[in-house]
C-alpha positions in Angstrom: 45.2 139.2 168.1 49.0 138.1 167.7 50.6 136.5 170.2 53.2 138.1 172.7 56.6 137.6 171.2 58.9 135.3 173.6 61.8 136.8 175.3 65.2 135.1 175.6 66.2 134.0 178.8 68.4 137.3 179.2 65.6 139.5 178.0 63.5 137.7 180.8 65.9 139.0 183.4 65.8 142.5 182.1 61.8 142.3 182.0 61.9 141.0 185.5 63.7 144.0 186.6 61.3 146.5 184.9 58.4 145.0 186.1 59.8 144.7 189.8 62.0 147.8 189.8 59.5 150.1 187.4 61.1 152.1 184.7 64.8 152.2 184.6 67.8 153.1 182.7 70.2 150.6 180.9 72.8 151.7 183.6 70.2 150.9 186.4 69.3 147.3 185.0 73.0 146.5 183.9 74.4 147.2 187.7 71.3 145.5 189.1 71.7 142.4 187.2 75.5 141.9 186.1 77.4 144.6 187.8 81.1 144.1 186.2 80.5 140.6 185.2 79.0 141.8 181.6 79.9 144.6 179.3 77.5 147.5 179.4 76.8 147.3 175.7 75.4 143.9 176.1 72.7 145.3 178.5 72.0 147.8 176.1 71.6 145.4 173.0 69.3 143.2 175.3 66.9 146.5 176.2 67.0 147.3 172.2 65.8 144.0 171.4 63.0 144.1 174.1 61.9 147.4 172.6 62.1 146.0 168.9 59.9 142.8 169.9 57.5 145.2 171.6 58.2 144.1 175.1 59.5 147.5 176.3 59.3 151.1 175.3 61.9 153.9 175.6 61.4 157.5 176.5 64.3 159.9 176.5 64.9 162.1 179.8 67.6 164.4 179.0 70.8 162.0 178.1 69.3 159.1 179.6 66.9 156.5 178.2 64.3 155.3 180.2 62.9 151.7 179.6 59.4 150.6 180.8 57.8 147.0 180.2 55.2 147.3 177.7 53.9 143.7 177.9 52.8 142.6 181.3 54.1 139.7 183.1 51.2 137.4 182.8 51.3 137.7 178.8 54.8 136.9 178.8 55.0 134.2 181.5 51.9 132.0 180.7 52.8 130.6 177.6 56.2 129.7 179.2 54.5 128.2 182.2 52.0 126.3 180.3 55.2 124.6 178.2 56.8 123.7 181.8 53.8 122.1 183.3 53.4 120.2 180.0 56.5 119.0 179.5 58.1 118.7 182.9 55.0 117.5 185.0 53.0 115.8 182.4 50.5 118.4 182.3 49.7 118.1 185.9 49.1 121.7 187.6 48.8 120.0 190.8 52.3 118.4 190.5 53.7 121.8 189.2 52.3 123.7 192.4 53.6 121.0 194.8 57.1 121.2 193.5 57.1 125.0 193.7 56.0 124.9 197.0 58.9 122.5 198.1 61.5 125.1 196.9 61.0 127.6 199.8 58.8 129.4 202.4 55.7 131.4 201.6 55.3 134.9 203.4 51.9 135.3 205.1 50.9 137.6 202.5 51.7 135.0 199.9 49.9 132.2 201.6 46.6 134.7 201.9 46.5 135.6 198.2 47.4 131.6 197.4 44.4 130.6 199.5 42.2 133.3 197.7 43.2 132.1 194.3 42.6 128.6 195.3 39.2 129.4 196.7 38.3 131.5 193.4 39.4 128.3 191.2 37.2 126.0 193.3 34.4 128.1 192.9 35.0 128.6 189.1 35.2 124.8 188.8 32.0 124.4 190.6 30.4 126.8 188.7 31.4 125.0 185.4 30.1 121.5 186.6 26.8 123.1 187.3 26.8 124.9 183.7 27.7 121.6 181.8 25.1 119.3 183.8 22.3 122.2 182.6 23.3 122.0 179.2 23.4 117.9 178.9 19.7 118.4 180.6 18.4 120.2 177.8 16.4 118.3 174.8 
């Protein structure tokens, strides 16, 4: 299985719109991100690059071309996040999470989701410890 191609920062912005807003035209993405600050053809080129990399797909509806994210958010962001944690936080996931939390306020829904994820992580870590101890005891 080959690794997911890594998008440029500009391509990542466009992917973010596709993930959050759903299938979109070049015009919509351009207006959403840049308005009048960037020429339309630049947005078109970025979206075509995403298609070439296999990160987005395009379908035609009348004269409009509708782009959809082909790659899921996790497969694109996981390598970038791992790299950030490794180099900026010395590999400490806890330090990275505390740093992220200091940036803003979580909604009640986000707090609940984070609590559930931490509980699952704790349960998986406990299960891993138990499995290692059993394996070590076998002759």
